[in-house]
N, CA, C, O and the ligand as a Tripos MOL2 file, in Angstrom:
@<TRIPOS>MOLECULE
protein
  257   255    65     0     0
PROTEIN
NO_CHARGES

@<TRIPOS>ATOM
      1 N           0.8190   -1.2170    0.0000 N.3       1 MET1
      2 CA          0.0000    0.0000    0.0000 C.3       1 MET1
      3 C           0.8520    1.2650    0.0000 C.2       1 MET1
      4 O           1.8180    1.3800    0.7530 O.2       1 MET1
      5 N           0.4900    2.1730   -0.8240 N.am      2 ALA2
      6 CA          1.1980    3.4530   -0.8550 C.3       2 ALA2
      7 C           0.4390    4.4730   -0.0210 C.2       2 ALA2
      8 O          -0.7550    4.7000   -0.2220 O.2       2 ALA2
      9 N           1.1470    5.0800    0.9100 N.am      3 ALA3
     10 CA          0.4890    6.0740    1.7540 C.3       3 ALA3
     11 C           0.2060    7.3490    0.9660 C.2       3 ALA3
     12 O           0.9670    7.7400    0.0800 O.2       3 ALA3
     13 N          -0.8990    7.9770    1.3110 N.am      4 SER4
     14 CA         -1.2450    9.2110    0.6030 C.3       4 SER4
     15 C          -0.3460   10.3570    1.0420 C.2       4 SER4
     16 O          -0.1920   10.5920    2.2410 O.2       4 SER4
     17 N           0.2480   11.0730    0.0980 N.am      5 SER5
     18 CA          1.1450   12.1830    0.4400 C.3       5 SER5
     19 C           0.7640   13.4270   -0.3450 C.2       5 SER5
     20 O           1.6280   14.1730   -0.8050 O.2       5 SER5
     21 N          -0.5210   13.6390   -0.4930 N.am      6 SER6
     22 CA         -0.9700   14.7770   -1.2910 C.3       6 SER6
     23 C          -1.3790   15.9590   -0.4220 C.2       6 SER6
     24 O          -1.9720   16.9180   -0.9160 O.2       6 SER6
     25 N          -1.0620   15.8930    0.8850 N.am      7 GLU7
     26 CA         -1.4720   16.9950    1.7680 C.3       7 GLU7
     27 C          -0.2470   17.5870    2.4720 C.2       7 GLU7
     28 O          -0.2530   17.7580    3.6910 O.2       7 GLU7
     29 N           0.7840   17.8930    1.7170 N.am      8 GLN8
     30 CA          2.0000   18.4510    2.3150 C.3       8 GLN8
     31 C           2.2400   19.8940    1.8750 C.2       8 GLN8
     32 O           3.3620   20.3970    1.9410 O.2       8 GLN8
     33 N           1.1920   20.5370    1.4350 N.am      9 THR9
     34 CA          1.3610   21.9130    0.9720 C.3       9 THR9
     35 C           1.7420   22.8470    2.1170 C.2       9 THR9
     36 O           2.5050   23.7920    1.9190 O.2       9 THR9
     37 N           1.2150   22.5880    3.3100 N.am     10 ASP10
     38 CA          1.5340   23.4410    4.4480 C.3      10 ASP10
     39 C           3.0200   23.3760    4.7910 C.2      10 ASP10
     40 O           3.6150   24.3810    5.1790 O.2      10 ASP10
     41 N           3.6110   22.2070    4.6490 N.am     11 ASP11
     42 CA          5.0290   22.0770    4.9530 C.3      11 ASP11
     43 C           5.8670   22.8870    3.9670 C.2      11 ASP11
     44 O           6.8680   23.4920    4.3510 O.2      11 ASP11
     45 N           5.4660   22.9010    2.7140 N.am     12 LEU12
     46 CA          6.2220   23.6530    1.7210 C.3      12 LEU12
     47 C           6.1210   25.1510    1.9860 C.2      12 LEU12
     48 O           7.1000   25.8800    1.8270 O.2      12 LEU12
     49 N           4.9420   25.6080    2.3880 N.am     13 LEU13
     50 CA          4.7980   27.0370    2.6600 C.3      13 LEU13
     51 C           5.6190   27.4440    3.8760 C.2      13 LEU13
     52 O           6.2030   28.5270    3.8970 O.2      13 LEU13
     53 N           5.6670   26.5840    4.8850 N.am     14 ALA14
     54 CA          6.4330   26.9170    6.0870 C.3      14 ALA14
     55 C           7.9190   27.0190    5.7760 C.2      14 ALA14
     56 O           8.6290   27.8120    6.3940 O.2      14 ALA14
     57 N           8.3930   26.2280    4.8270 N.am     15 ALA15
     58 CA          9.8100   26.2450    4.4880 C.3      15 ALA15
     59 C          10.1660   27.4620    3.6470 C.2      15 ALA15
     60 O          11.3420   27.7990    3.5120 O.2      15 ALA15
     61 N           9.1710   28.1180    3.0860 N.am     16 ALA16
     62 CA          9.4350   29.2410    2.1870 C.3      16 ALA16
     63 C           9.3080   30.5810    2.8990 C.2      16 ALA16
     64 O           9.2870   31.6270    2.2490 O.2      16 ALA16
     65 N           9.2240   30.5610    4.2250 N.am     17 GLU17
     66 CA          9.1170   31.8290    4.9370 C.3      17 GLU17
     67 C          10.4210   32.6180    4.8310 C.2      17 GLU17
     68 O          11.5050   32.0410    4.9170 O.2      17 GLU17
     69 N          10.3200   33.9140    4.6470 N.am     18 PRO18
     70 CA         11.5320   34.7410    4.5570 C.3      18 PRO18
     71 C          12.2370   34.8310    5.9070 C.2      18 PRO18
     72 O          11.6030   34.8590    6.9620 O.2      18 PRO18
     73 N          13.5400   34.8760    5.8450 N.am     19 ARG19
     74 CA         14.3090   34.9530    7.0820 C.3      19 ARG19
     75 C          14.5480   36.4060    7.4590 C.2      19 ARG19
     76 O          14.8880   37.2320    6.6120 O.2      19 ARG19
     77 N          14.3670   36.7090    8.7400 N.am     20 ALA20
     78 CA         14.4890   38.0890    9.2050 C.3      20 ALA20
     79 C          15.8900   38.3940    9.7240 C.2      20 ALA20
     80 O          16.2380   39.5570    9.9300 O.2      20 ALA20
     81 N          16.6840   37.3680    9.9320 N.am     21 ASP21
     82 CA         18.0120   37.6120   10.4960 C.3      21 ASP21
     83 C          19.0190   37.8060    9.3680 C.2      21 ASP21
     84 O          19.4600   36.8490    8.7310 O.2      21 ASP21
     85 N          19.3680   39.0660    9.1390 N.am     22 ARG22
     86 CA         20.3760   39.3550    8.1180 C.3      22 ARG22
     87 C          21.5950   39.9570    8.7930 C.2      22 ARG22
     88 O          21.5490   41.1120    9.2160 O.2      22 ARG22
     89 N          22.6660   39.2210    8.9030 N.am     23 PRO23
     90 CA         23.8430   39.6870    9.6720 C.3      23 PRO23
     91 C          24.7170   40.6770    8.9220 C.2      23 PRO23
     92 O          25.8170   40.9800    9.3840 O.2      23 PRO23
     93 N          24.2720   41.1900    7.7900 N.am     24 ASP24
     94 CA         25.1470   42.0640    7.0030 C.3      24 ASP24
     95 C          24.8720   43.5430    7.2550 C.2      24 ASP24
     96 O          25.4380   44.3940    6.5680 O.2      24 ASP24
     97 N          24.0200   43.8670    8.2180 N.am     25 SER25
     98 CA         23.7220   45.2850    8.4510 C.3      25 SER25
     99 C          23.7030   45.5800    9.9510 C.2      25 SER25
    100 O          22.8520   46.3280   10.4320 O.2      25 SER25
    101 N          24.6380   44.9950   10.6760 N.am     26 THR26
    102 CA         24.6240   45.1820   12.1290 C.3      26 THR26
    103 C          25.7800   46.0500   12.6020 C.2      26 THR26
    104 O          25.6430   46.7730   13.5890 O.2      26 THR26
    105 N          26.9150   45.9900   11.9170 N.am     27 ASP27
    106 CA         28.1060   46.6940   12.3960 C.3      27 ASP27
    107 C          28.3320   48.0140   11.6580 C.2      27 ASP27
    108 O          29.4120   48.5960   11.7640 O.2      27 ASP27
    109 N          27.3610   48.4850   10.9320 N.am     28 ARG28
    110 CA         27.5640   49.7360   10.2180 C.3      28 ARG28
    111 C          27.2820   50.9170   11.1320 C.2      28 ARG28
    112 O          26.2080   50.9990   11.7280 O.2      28 ARG28
    113 N          28.2490   51.8420   11.2500 N.am     29 PRO29
    114 CA         28.0270   53.0130   12.1010 C.3      29 PRO29
    115 C          26.9740   53.9330   11.5080 C.2      29 PRO29
    116 O          26.8470   54.0670   10.2910 O.2      29 PRO29
    117 N          26.2330   54.5540   12.3930 N.am     30 ALA30
    118 CA         25.2000   55.4770   11.9240 C.3      30 ALA30
    119 C          25.8570   56.7220   11.3480 C.2      30 ALA30
    120 O          26.8520   57.1930   11.8990 O.2      30 ALA30
    121 N          25.3420   57.2590   10.2800 N.am     31 PRO31
    122 CA         25.9170   58.4820    9.7000 C.3      31 PRO31
    123 C          25.7250   59.6540   10.6400 C.2      31 PRO31
    124 O          24.6650   59.8330   11.2400 O.2      31 PRO31
    125 N          26.7900   60.4540   10.7520 N.am     32 LEU32
    126 CA         26.7430   61.5800   11.6710 C.3      32 LEU32
    127 C          26.1220   62.7930   11.0010 C.2      32 LEU32
    128 O          26.4060   63.1120    9.8460 O.2      32 LEU32
    129 N          25.2890   63.4410   11.7450 N.am     33 HIS33
    130 CA         24.7060   64.6880   11.2700 C.3      33 HIS33
    131 C          24.7470   65.7010   12.4040 C.2      33 HIS33
    132 O          24.5490   65.3610   13.5700 O.2      33 HIS33
    133 N          25.0010   66.9230   12.0480 N.am     34 CYS34
    134 CA         25.0600   67.9750   13.0460 C.3      34 CYS34
    135 C          23.6710   68.1920   13.6500 C.2      34 CYS34
    136 O          22.7000   68.3880   12.9180 O.2      34 CYS34
    137 N          23.5740   68.1590   14.9830 N.am     35 PRO35
    138 CA         22.2630   68.3780   15.6130 C.3      35 PRO35
    139 C          21.8180   69.8310   15.5160 C.2      35 PRO35
    140 O          20.6600   70.1500   15.7860 O.2      35 PRO35
    141 N          22.7430   70.7140   15.1280 N.am     36 SER36
    142 CA         22.3990   72.1310   15.0560 C.3      36 SER36
    143 C          21.8990   72.5180   13.6670 C.2      36 SER36
    144 O          20.8510   73.1470   13.5250 O.2      36 SER36
    145 N          22.6730   72.1290   12.6350 N.am     37 CYS37
    146 CA         22.2950   72.5480   11.2890 C.3      37 CYS37
    147 C          21.9280   71.3680   10.4040 C.2      37 CYS37
    148 O          21.4050   71.5590    9.3060 O.2      37 CYS37
    149 N          22.1940   70.1530   10.8630 N.am     38 GLY38
    150 CA         21.8050   68.9790   10.0880 C.3      38 GLY38
    151 C          22.7940   68.6120    9.0060 C.2      38 GLY38
    152 O          22.5210   67.7160    8.2070 O.2      38 GLY38
    153 N          23.9250   69.2690    8.9550 N.am     39 SER39
    154 CA         24.9140   68.9690    7.9320 C.3      39 SER39
    155 C          25.6250   67.6480    8.2310 C.2      39 SER39
    156 O          25.7680   67.2610    9.3900 O.2      39 SER39
    157 N          26.0610   66.9710    7.1900 N.am     40 SER40
    158 CA         26.7880   65.7140    7.3700 C.3      40 SER40
    159 C          28.2920   65.9360    7.3800 C.2      40 SER40
    160 O          29.0600   64.9770    7.4500 O.2      40 SER40
    161 N          28.7180   67.1950    7.3110 N.am     41 HIS41
    162 CA         30.1510   67.5020    7.3610 C.3      41 HIS41
    163 C          30.5870   67.5560    8.8160 C.2      41 HIS41
    164 O          30.7430   68.6310    9.3940 O.2      41 HIS41
    165 N          30.7770   66.3960    9.3870 N.am     42 VAL42
    166 CA         31.1050   66.2940   10.7950 C.3      42 VAL42
    167 C          32.4840   65.6700   10.9410 C.2      42 VAL42
    168 O          32.7790   64.6310   10.3500 O.2      42 VAL42
    169 N          33.3250   66.3260   11.7410 N.am     43 ALA43
    170 CA         34.6590   65.8050   12.0080 C.3      43 ALA43
    171 C          34.6970   65.2070   13.4080 C.2      43 ALA43
    172 O          34.1000   65.7360   14.3460 O.2      43 ALA43
    173 N          35.3990   64.1120   13.5240 N.am     44 GLN44
    174 CA         35.5210   63.4540   14.8260 C.3      44 GLN44
    175 C          36.8300   63.8750   15.4680 C.2      44 GLN44
    176 O          37.8950   63.7110   14.8730 O.2      44 GLN44
    177 N          36.7620   64.4060   16.6570 N.am     45 VAL45
    178 CA         37.9570   64.8980   17.3500 C.3      45 VAL45
    179 C          38.0180   64.2850   18.7410 C.2      45 VAL45
    180 O          37.0160   63.8300   19.2910 O.2      45 VAL45
    181 N          39.2340   64.2880   19.2910 N.am     46 LEU46
    182 CA         39.4120   63.7600   20.6400 C.3      46 LEU46
    183 C          39.1460   64.8540   21.6700 C.2      46 LEU46
    184 O          39.5690   65.9990   21.5110 O.2      46 LEU46
    185 N          38.4480   64.4780   22.7080 N.am     47 GLY47
    186 CA         38.1450   65.4350   23.7610 C.3      47 GLY47
    187 C          39.2920   65.5840   24.7350 C.2      47 GLY47
    188 O          40.3500   64.9810   24.5580 O.2      47 GLY47
    189 N          39.0800   66.3960   25.7740 N.am     48 ASP48
    190 CA         40.1340   66.6590   26.7440 C.3      48 ASP48
    191 C          40.4490   65.4270   27.5780 C.2      48 ASP48
    192 O          41.6170   65.1580   27.8590 O.2      48 ASP48
    193 N          39.4540   64.6880   27.9710 N.am     49 ASN49
    194 CA         39.6700   63.5450   28.8570 C.3      49 ASN49
    195 C          39.6210   62.2240   28.1120 C.2      49 ASN49
    196 O          39.1080   61.2300   28.6270 O.2      49 ASN49
    197 N          40.1570   62.2130   26.8980 N.am     50 GLY50
    198 CA         40.2480   60.9620   26.1570 C.3      50 GLY50
    199 C          38.9670   60.5570   25.4700 C.2      50 GLY50
    200 O          38.9210   59.5370   24.7820 O.2      50 GLY50
    201 N          37.9340   61.3420   25.6490 N.am     51 GLY51
    202 CA         36.6690   61.0050   25.0010 C.3      51 GLY51
    203 C          36.6620   61.4310   23.5410 C.2      51 GLY51
    204 O          37.6340   61.9910   23.0340 O.2      51 GLY51
    205 N          35.5800   61.1620   22.8980 N.am     52 VAL52
    206 CA         35.4520   61.5180   21.4930 C.3      52 VAL52
    207 C          34.3510   62.5590   21.3480 C.2      52 VAL52
    208 O          33.2380   62.3920   21.8480 O.2      52 VAL52
    209 N          34.6890   63.6260   20.6600 N.am     53 SER53
    210 CA         33.7070   64.6720   20.4040 C.3      53 SER53
    211 C          33.5450   64.8510   18.9030 C.2      53 SER53
    212 O          34.3280   64.3190   18.1160 O.2      53 SER53
    213 N          32.5550   65.5810   18.5270 N.am     54 TYR54
    214 CA         32.2940   65.8120   17.1120 C.3      54 TYR54
    215 C          32.1720   67.3060   16.8660 C.2      54 TYR54
    216 O          31.5910   68.0380   17.6680 O.2      54 TYR54
    217 N          32.7240   67.7420   15.7530 N.am     55 VAL55
    218 CA         32.6590   69.1550   15.3910 C.3      55 VAL55
    219 C          32.0850   69.2680   13.9900 C.2      55 VAL55
    220 O          32.5640   68.6260   13.0550 O.2      55 VAL55
    221 N          31.0690   70.0790   13.8580 N.am     56 CYS56
    222 CA         30.4840   70.3200   12.5420 C.3      56 CYS56
    223 C          31.3490   71.3430   11.8230 C.2      56 CYS56
    224 O          31.5740   72.4450   12.3240 O.2      56 CYS56
    225 N          31.8310   70.9680   10.6440 N.am     57 THR57
    226 CA         32.6900   71.8840    9.8940 C.3      57 THR57
    227 C          31.8740   72.8870    9.1120 C.2      57 THR57
    228 O          32.4340   73.7880    8.4890 O.2      57 THR57
    229 N          30.5800   72.7490    9.1310 N.am     58 ALA58
    230 CA         29.7310   73.6850    8.3890 C.3      58 ALA58
    231 C          29.3530   74.8830    9.2550 C.2      58 ALA58
    232 O          29.3980   76.0220    8.7920 O.2      58 ALA58
    233 N          28.9790   74.6280   10.5130 N.am     59 CYS59
    234 CA         28.5410   75.7280   11.3690 C.3      59 CYS59
    235 C          29.4120   75.8740   12.6080 C.2      59 CYS59
    236 O          29.2580   76.8540   13.3370 O.2      59 CYS59
    237 N          30.3090   74.9520   12.8720 N.am     60 GLY60
    238 CA         31.2030   75.0640   14.0000 C.3      60 GLY60
    239 C          30.6320   74.5040   15.2910 C.2      60 GLY60
    240 O          31.2800   74.5890   16.3330 O.2      60 GLY60
    241 N          29.4670   73.9490   15.2490 N.am     61 HIS61
    242 CA         28.8720   73.3950   16.4650 C.3      61 HIS61
    243 C          29.6150   72.1420   16.8840 C.2      61 HIS61
    244 O          29.9340   71.2990   16.0450 O.2      61 HIS61
    245 N          29.8940   72.0110   18.1770 N.am     62 SER62
    246 CA         30.5890   70.8480   18.6890 C.3      62 SER62
    247 C          29.7340   70.1740   19.7400 C.2      62 SER62
    248 O          29.0390   70.8270   20.5180 O.2      62 SER62
    249 N          29.8000   68.8350   19.7450 N.am     63 TRP63
    250 CA         29.0580   68.0750   20.7400 C.3      63 TRP63
    251 C          29.7530   66.7510   20.9540 C.2      63 TRP63
    252 O          30.7080   66.4230   20.2500 O.2      63 TRP63
    253 N          29.2880   66.0050   21.9000 N.am     64 SER64
    254 CA         29.9000   64.7140   22.1800 C.3      64 SER64
    255 C          28.8210   63.6870   22.4960 C.2      64 SER64
    256 O          29.1330   62.5260   22.7630 O.2      64 SER64
    257 ZN         26.3280   72.1950   11.9290 Zn       65 ZN65
@<TRIPOS>BOND
     1     1     2 1
     2     2     3 1
     3     3     4 2
     4     3     5 am
     5     5     6 1
     6     6     7 1
     7     7     8 2
     8     7     9 am
     9     9    10 1
    10    10    11 1
    11    11    12 2
    12    11    13 am
    13    13    14 1
    14    14    15 1
    15    15    16 2
    16    15    17 am
    17    17    18 1
    18    18    19 1
    19    19    20 2
    20    19    21 am
    21    21    22 1
    22    22    23 1
    23    23    24 2
    24    23    25 am
    25    25    26 1
    26    26    27 1
    27    27    28 2
    28    27    29 am
    29    29    30 1
    30    30    31 1
    31    31    32 2
    32    31    33 am
    33    33    34 1
    34    34    35 1
    35    35    36 2
    36    35    37 am
    37    37    38 1
    38    38    39 1
    39    39    40 2
    40    39    41 am
    41    41    42 1
    42    42    43 1
    43    43    44 2
    44    43    45 am
    45    45    46 1
    46    46    47 1
    47    47    48 2
    48    47    49 am
    49    49    50 1
    50    50    51 1
    51    51    52 2
    52    51    53 am
    53    53    54 1
    54    54    55 1
    55    55    56 2
    56    55    57 am
    57    57    58 1
    58    58    59 1
    59    59    60 2
    60    59    61 am
    61    61    62 1
    62    62    63 1
    63    63    64 2
    64    63    65 am
    65    65    66 1
    66    66    67 1
    67    67    68 2
    68    67    69 am
    69    69    70 1
    70    70    71 1
    71    71    72 2
    72    71    73 am
    73    73    74 1
    74    74    75 1
    75    75    76 2
    76    75    77 am
    77    77    78 1
    78    78    79 1
    79    79    80 2
    80    79    81 am
    81    81    82 1
    82    82    83 1
    83    83    84 2
    84    83    85 am
    85    85    86 1
    86    86    87 1
    87    87    88 2
    88    87    89 am
    89    89    90 1
    90    90    91 1
    91    91    92 2
    92    91    93 am
    93    93    94 1
    94    94    95 1
    95    95    96 2
    96    95    97 am
    97    97    98 1
    98    98    99 1
    99    99   100 2
   100    99   101 am
   101   101   102 1
   102   102   103 1
   103   103   104 2
   104   103   105 am
   105   105   106 1
   106   106   107 1
   107   107   108 2
   108   107   109 am
   109   109   110 1
   110   110   111 1
   111   111   112 2
   112   111   113 am
   113   113   114 1
   114   114   115 1
   115   115   116 2
   116   115   117 am
   117   117   118 1
   118   118   119 1
   119   119   120 2
   120   119   121 am
   121   121   122 1
   122   122   123 1
   123   123   124 2
   124   123   125 am
   125   125   126 1
   126   126   127 1
   127   127   128 2
   128   127   129 am
   129   129   130 1
   130   130   131 1
   131   131   132 2
   132   131   133 am
   133   133   134 1
   134   134   135 1
   135   135   136 2
   136   135   137 am
   137   137   138 1
   138   138   139 1
   139   139   140 2
   140   139   141 am
   141   141   142 1
   142   142   143 1
   143   143   144 2
   144   143   145 am
   145   145   146 1
   146   146   147 1
   147   147   148 2
   148   147   149 am
   149   149   150 1
   150   150   151 1
   151   151   152 2
   152   151   153 am
   153   153   154 1
   154   154   155 1
   155   155   156 2
   156   155   157 am
   157   157   158 1
   158   158   159 1
   159   159   160 2
   160   159   161 am
   161   161   162 1
   162   162   163 1
   163   163   164 2
   164   163   165 am
   165   165   166 1
   166   166   167 1
   167   167   168 2
   168   167   169 am
   169   169   170 1
   170   170   171 1
   171   171   172 2
   172   171   173 am
   173   173   174 1
   174   174   175 1
   175   175   176 2
   176   175   177 am
   177   177   178 1
   178   178   179 1
   179   179   180 2
   180   179   181 am
   181   181   182 1
   182   182   183 1
   183   183   184 2
   184   183   185 am
   185   185   186 1
   186   186   187 1
   187   187   188 2
   188   187   189 am
   189   189   190 1
   190   190   191 1
   191   191   192 2
   192   191   193 am
   193   193   194 1
   194   194   195 1
   195   195   196 2
   196   195   197 am
   197   197   198 1
   198   198   199 1
   199   199   200 2
   200   199   201 am
   201   201   202 1
   202   202   203 1
   203   203   204 2
   204   203   205 am
   205   205   206 1
   206   206   207 1
   207   207   208 2
   208   207   209 am
   209   209   210 1
   210   210   211 1
   211   211   212 2
   212   211   213 am
   213   213   214 1
   214   214   215 1
   215   215   216 2
   216   215   217 am
   217   217   218 1
   218   218   219 1
   219   219   220 2
   220   219   221 am
   221   221   222 1
   222   222   223 1
   223   223   224 2
   224   223   225 am
   225   225   226 1
   226   226   227 1
   227   227   228 2
   228   227   229 am
   229   229   230 1
   230   230   231 1
   231   231   232 2
   232   231   233 am
   233   233   234 1
   234   234   235 1
   235   235   236 2
   236   235   237 am
   237   237   238 1
   238   238   239 1
   239   239   240 2
   240   239   241 am
   241   241   242 1
   242   242   243 1
   243   243   244 2
   244   243   245 am
   245   245   246 1
   246   246   247 1
   247   247   248 2
   248   247   249 am
   249   249   250 1
   250   250   251 1
   251   251   252 2
   252   251   253 am
   253   253   254 1
   254   254   255 1
   255   255   256 2
@<TRIPOS>SUBSTRUCTURE
     1 MET1         2 RESIDUE 1 A MET
     2 ALA2         6 RESIDUE 1 A ALA
     3 ALA3        10 RESIDUE 1 A ALA
     4 SER4        14 RESIDUE 1 A SER
     5 SER5        18 RESIDUE 1 A SER
     6 SER6        22 RESIDUE 1 A SER
     7 GLU7        26 RESIDUE 1 A GLU
     8 GLN8        30 RESIDUE 1 A GLN
     9 THR9        34 RESIDUE 1 A THR
    10 ASP10       38 RESIDUE 1 A ASP
    11 ASP11       42 RESIDUE 1 A ASP
    12 LEU12       46 RESIDUE 1 A LEU
    13 LEU13       50 RESIDUE 1 A LEU
    14 ALA14       54 RESIDUE 1 A ALA
    15 ALA15       58 RESIDUE 1 A ALA
    16 ALA16       62 RESIDUE 1 A ALA
    17 GLU17       66 RESIDUE 1 A GLU
    18 PRO18       70 RESIDUE 1 A PRO
    19 ARG19       74 RESIDUE 1 A ARG
    20 ALA20       78 RESIDUE 1 A ALA
    21 ASP21       82 RESIDUE 1 A ASP
    22 ARG22       86 RESIDUE 1 A ARG
    23 PRO23       90 RESIDUE 1 A PRO
    24 ASP24       94 RESIDUE 1 A ASP
    25 SER25       98 RESIDUE 1 A SER
    26 THR26      102 RESIDUE 1 A THR
    27 ASP27      106 RESIDUE 1 A ASP
    28 ARG28      110 RESIDUE 1 A ARG
    29 PRO29      114 RESIDUE 1 A PRO
    30 ALA30      118 RESIDUE 1 A ALA
    31 PRO31      122 RESIDUE 1 A PRO
    32 LEU32      126 RESIDUE 1 A LEU
    33 HIS33      130 RESIDUE 1 A HIS
    34 CYS34      134 RESIDUE 1 A CYS
    35 PRO35      138 RESIDUE 1 A PRO
    36 SER36      142 RESIDUE 1 A SER
    37 CYS37      146 RESIDUE 1 A CYS
    38 GLY38      150 RESIDUE 1 A GLY
    39 SER39      154 RESIDUE 1 A SER
    40 SER40      158 RESIDUE 1 A SER
    41 HIS41      162 RESIDUE 1 A HIS
    42 VAL42      166 RESIDUE 1 A VAL
    43 ALA43      170 RESIDUE 1 A ALA
    44 GLN44      174 RESIDUE 1 A GLN
    45 VAL45      178 RESIDUE 1 A VAL
    46 LEU46      182 RESIDUE 1 A LEU
    47 GLY47      186 RESIDUE 1 A GLY
    48 ASP48      190 RESIDUE 1 A ASP
    49 ASN49      194 RESIDUE 1 A ASN
    50 GLY50      198 RESIDUE 1 A GLY
    51 GLY51      202 RESIDUE 1 A GLY
    52 VAL52      206 RESIDUE 1 A VAL
    53 SER53      210 RESIDUE 1 A SER
    54 TYR54      214 RESIDUE 1 A TYR
    55 VAL55      218 RESIDUE 1 A VAL
    56 CYS56      222 RESIDUE 1 A CYS
    57 THR57      226 RESIDUE 1 A THR
    58 ALA58      230 RESIDUE 1 A ALA
    59 CYS59      234 RESIDUE 1 A CYS
    60 GLY60      238 RESIDUE 1 A GLY
    61 HIS61      242 RESIDUE 1 A HIS
    62 SER62      246 RESIDUE 1 A SER
    63 TRP63      250 RESIDUE 1 A TRP
    64 SER64      254 RESIDUE 1 A SER
    65 ZN65       257 GROUP 0 **** ****
């Protein structure tokens, strides 16, 4: 006797679900924008106590 195997459509659909885990977009740094003028011309500079600060070369605004 051959078993009936004509009801496996659900299994095929479950295998075709798109995967949400894409490891190729996790380590990209966010683009810097000046919080004052919104320009992307931002320079990264070292602060006084070893920290990192940012200076907008368009308007001169600095932040950290
Ligand atoms: Zn700016």
